[in-house]
C-alpha positions in Angstrom: 105.0 141.2 95.4 106.9 143.4 97.8 110.6 143.6 97.1 113.6 144.5 99.6 112.8 142.0 102.4 116.3 140.6 102.3 117.8 144.2 102.7 120.5 144.2 105.4 119.4 146.6 108.2 121.3 147.6 111.2 120.0 146.7 114.7 118.7 150.3 115.1 116.6 150.3 112.0 115.2 147.0 111.2 111.5 147.6 110.6 109.1 145.0 112.0 105.4 144.0 111.4 103.3 142.7 114.4 100.5 140.2 114.3 98.4 141.4 117.5 98.2 144.4 120.0 95.3 145.5 122.3 96.1 149.2 122.1 92.5 150.0 121.3 91.4 148.6 124.7 93.7 151.1 126.5 92.2 153.9 124.6 88.7 152.7 125.3 89.5 152.4 129.1 90.8 155.9 129.3 89.1 158.2 126.8 89.8 161.4 128.7 93.6 160.8 128.2 93.6 159.3 124.7 95.5 162.2 123.0 98.3 161.9 125.5 98.2 158.1 125.4 98.8 157.9 121.7 100.4 161.1 120.5 103.0 161.8 123.3 102.9 158.7 125.5 101.7 158.7 129.2 104.6 156.4 130.4 102.4 153.4 130.8 101.7 150.4 128.7 103.7 149.0 125.6 102.7 151.1 122.8 102.3 154.8 121.7 103.2 156.7 118.6 106.5 158.1 119.6 107.8 154.7 120.8 106.4 152.8 117.8 108.2 155.2 115.3 111.4 155.1 117.3 111.3 151.2 117.7 110.8 150.7 114.0 107.2 149.5 114.1 106.3 149.2 110.4 102.7 147.9 111.0 100.4 145.7 112.8 96.9 144.3 113.6 94.9 146.4 116.1 92.3 144.4 117.9 88.8 145.3 118.6 88.1 143.2 121.7 85.2 143.4 124.1 85.8 142.6 127.8 83.3 140.6 129.7 81.5 142.4 132.5 83.2 142.0 135.9 82.0 139.1 138.0 81.0 139.5 141.6 83.4 137.6 144.0 85.4 136.5 141.0 88.8 134.7 142.1 92.1 136.6 141.3 92.7 135.1 138.0 95.9 136.7 137.5 97.2 135.3 140.7 96.1 131.8 139.6 97.8 132.1 136.4 101.1 132.7 138.2 100.7 129.4 140.3 100.1 126.6 137.8 98.3 124.3 137.3 95.3 126.4 136.7 92.1 126.2 134.9 90.1 129.4 134.6 86.4 129.4 134.1 85.4 131.1 130.9 83.0 134.0 130.9 79.4 133.6 129.3 78.6 134.3 125.8 78.0 137.7 124.9 75.5 138.8 122.1 75.7 141.5 119.3 73.3 143.7 121.2 75.8 143.8 124.2 78.9 144.2 122.1 78.3 146.1 119.0 78.3 149.6 120.2 81.7 149.2 122.1 83.1 147.6 118.8 82.1 150.6 116.8 83.6 152.9 119.5 86.9 151.1 119.1 86.8 151.1 115.3 86.4 154.8 115.7 89.4 155.0 118.0 91.6 153.5 115.1 90.1 155.9 112.7 90.7 158.8 115.2 94.4 157.7 115.5 94.6 157.8 111.7 93.2 161.3 111.6 95.3 163.0 114.4 98.7 161.3 113.3 99.5 163.8 110.6 100.3 160.9 108.2 102.2 158.8 110.6 99.6 156.0 110.6 97.3 154.8 107.9 94.5 152.1 108.0 95.3 149.7 105.2 92.4 148.0 103.3 94.3 146.7 100.4 97.7 145.5 99.4 98.4 148.7 97.5 97.7 150.6 100.8 100.1 148.3 102.5 102.8 149.0 99.8 102.4 152.6 100.1 102.8 152.6 103.9 105.8 150.6 103.9 107.3 152.5 101.0 106.6 155.9 102.8 107.3 154.9 106.4 103.8 155.4 107.7 102.6 152.7 110.2 100.4 150.2 108.4 97.4 149.6 110.6 95.0 146.7 110.0 91.7 146.6 111.6 91.2 143.2 113.4 88.3 141.9 115.4 89.2 139.5 118.3 86.2 137.5 118.9 83.3 138.2 116.5 80.3 138.8 119.1 79.7 142.3 117.5 78.9 140.8 114.1 75.8 138.7 115.1 74.7 135.5 113.4 72.9 137.3 110.4 76.4 138.7 109.4 75.0 142.0 108.3 77.4 143.7 110.4 80.3 142.0 108.9 79.7 144.1 105.8 79.5 147.2 107.7 82.8 146.6 109.5 84.4 145.5 106.4 83.4 148.8 104.8 85.0 150.6 108.0 88.2 148.7 107.2 87.9 145.4 108.9 90.4 143.1 107.2 91.2 140.4 109.8 88.7 138.6 112.3 89.1 135.8 114.8 85.7 133.9 115.3 86.4 133.8 119.1 88.3 135.2 121.9 88.5 132.3 124.4 84.8 132.6 125.7 82.1 131.0 123.4 80.3 132.9 120.6 77.5 132.1 118.4 80.3 131.1 115.8 82.4 128.7 117.9 84.3 127.9 121.2 87.6 129.2 122.3 90.1 127.5 124.4 90.1 128.1 128.1 93.1 129.4 129.9 94.3 126.2 131.2 97.7 125.0 132.2 98.7 122.2 131.5 96.3 121.4 128.8 95.8 120.9 125.1 93.5 122.7 122.7 91.1 119.8 122.2 88.6 121.4 124.6 85.2 121.2 122.9 83.1 121.2 119.9 83.8 123.0 116.6 82.2 125.9 114.7 78.6 126.3 114.6 76.6 126.5 111.4 76.8 130.3 111.8 80.6 130.1 112.3 80.9 128.0 109.0 78.9 130.9 107.4 81.0 133.4 108.9 84.4 131.6 107.5 82.7 131.6 104.1 81.6 135.2 104.2 85.1 136.4 105.3 86.7 134.2 102.3 84.4 136.2 100.0 85.4 139.5 101.5 89.1 138.5 101.7 89.0 139.1 105.4 91.8 137.2 107.0 90.6 134.6 109.6 92.6 134.3 112.7 92.8 131.0 114.6 94.4 132.3 117.8 92.1 131.4 120.9 90.0 129.0 118.5 89.9 125.4 119.9 91.2 122.3 118.1 87.9 121.1 116.4 87.1 124.7 115.4 90.6 125.0 113.9 90.0 121.9 111.9 86.5 123.2 110.8 88.2 126.5 109.4 91.0 124.3 107.6 88.2 122.2 105.8 86.1 125.3 104.9 88.5 128.2 104.2 90.3 128.7 100.8 92.8 131.1 102.3 95.9 130.6 104.2 95.7 129.5 107.8 96.8 132.3 110.2 97.4 132.3 113.9 98.4 135.9 114.7 99.6 135.5 118.3 100.2 131.9 119.3 103.2 129.6 120.3 104.2 126.1 120.3 102.5 123.6 122.5 105.5 121.2 122.4 107.3 123.8 124.4 104.6 125.2 126.7 101.7 122.8 127.1 99.0 125.6 127.4 95.7 125.3 125.7 96.3 128.5 123.8 99.4 127.1 122.1 99.6 125.1 118.9 100.4 121.4 118.4 102.7 120.3 115.8 99.9 118.9 113.8 98.3 122.3 113.7 101.5 123.9 112.7 101.9 121.4 110.0 98.6 122.3 108.6 99.4 126.0 108.7 102.6 125.3 106.9 100.8 123.3 104.1 98.2 126.1 103.6 100.9 128.8 103.2 99.9 130.4 106.3 101.6 132.1 109.3 101.9 132.1 113.1 103.0 135.3 114.9 105.3 134.6 118.0 103.2 135.8 121.1 105.4 137.4 123.9 103.0 136.6 126.7 104.9 135.0 129.4 102.2 132.4 130.4 102.4 131.1 126.7 106.3 131.2 126.8 107.4 129.8 129.9 107.7 126.0 130.1 106.3 126.2 133.6 103.1 128.3 132.5 103.7 131.1 134.9 103.1 134.8 134.3 106.1 136.0 135.9 108.2 138.3 133.6 111.8 137.5 134.7 112.3 134.7 132.4 115.1 135.9 130.0 115.5 135.2 126.4 115.5 131.3 126.5 111.7 130.8 126.3 111.2 133.3 123.7 114.0 131.8 121.5 112.8 128.1 122.3 109.5 129.0 120.9 110.8 130.7 117.9 113.2 127.9 117.1 110.4 125.5 117.3 108.1 127.5 115.2 110.9 127.8 112.5 111.5 124.0 112.6 107.8 123.1 112.2 106.7 125.8 109.9 109.8 126.7 107.9 111.3 130.2 107.3 108.5 131.6 105.3 105.8 131.1 107.9 106.8 132.7 111.3 106.5 136.4 112.4 106.0 138.3 115.4 102.6 138.5 117.2 103.5 140.4 120.4 100.1 140.9 122.4 101.4 144.2 123.4 99.0 145.9 125.8 97.3 142.7 126.3 99.7 140.5 128.2 102.5 140.4 130.7 105.7 140.2 128.5 109.4 139.3 129.3 111.3 142.0 131.1 114.0 141.7 128.3 111.5 142.8 125.8 109.6 145.4 128.0 107.5 147.3 125.5 107.7 148.0 121.7 111.2 149.4 121.9 112.5 146.0 123.2 111.7 144.4 119.8 115.1 145.5 118.3 116.7 143.6 121.2 114.9 140.5 120.2 116.2 141.2 116.6 119.6 141.4 118.3 119.2 138.0 119.9 118.3 136.5 116.4 121.5 138.1 115.1 123.6 136.7 118.0 122.3 133.2 117.2 123.2 133.4 113.7 119.8 133.7 112.0 121.1 135.5 109.0 119.9 138.9 107.7 117.6 137.4 105.0 115.7 135.1 107.5 115.6 138.0 110.2 114.0 140.2 107.5 111.3 137.6 106.7 110.4 137.0 110.4 110.4 140.8 111.2 108.4 141.9 108.4 108.6 140.1 105.1 106.4 137.0 105.9 103.6 139.1 107.2 103.5 141.2 104.0 103.5 138.3 101.7 100.9 136.6 103.8 98.5 139.6 103.5 99.1 139.5 99.7 98.1 135.9 99.4 95.0 136.6 101.6 93.9 139.9 100.3 95.0 139.5 96.6 97.3 141.8 94.7 
């Protein structure tokens, strides 16, 4: 097991681990400027290598996520999410033929990031890799897939992506897949929004268990969540989700789900997206620290101190102005100190819990 998680850090150097980001999507959308975006920073977004190193970003999950094709005459979904109540229609299912090439391209982007970083970032495939990064100070990057469309129902591509480094997978991003059903973006609402996993989805869970690929429950609806809990022999994990009792969004987890995660020895990463933080469900970013800390406190109350971490959704969501970007995570850690969380607990939430969760899931 990792040691040193209770070390006392100053506010300036507390390392942290993050459960979810969409930086690979930024690279995909602007390939002509990817070197500037990653290596020096282009002044946009939430992440780049210099800011991550300055901020104490010790590691995290880098998501392969495929956007749906643009719809003609689609409503302004972002405006709708800032004026609750809302119930956004989900995009149509996408196939492996539609998504696999893009997923491969995004996996390649992460490998490129490793190659050009001069040792500053390493893709982790084992707990030994993870330990080496945390000891050396290199950023520990975990290849994650948010929505398994690129796998296909025969699961052959799962083994190919695993060989490339895939170690974490969510069966769905909110739109349906051949594996199951995600929750729509609805406020107010609860996660009981449809049927559970398909037979192919159940096979996917078993295959991920066999390969020790972590299964991410964020975006999965309640019946699918329950199916994973029945089938999986690994800890239950939601990499970037919040508490439904605080903000009644379909994307947030009920206390019953949180109890199941706790009992499995799993984890929840606190999502910084304002629509899942604010009690009114709005997207506006001028919300201050109160909703962030209300969710963090509720997750700690329901899960216990060994099962909560960070799951920012950087570069994939609107986040509170008080955080701003990756450099604002130290301000969040400062808020935890002001509220007398204690250094041991802060160390667990910031990094230690994610490290131990991956050790339990991947094996020693």
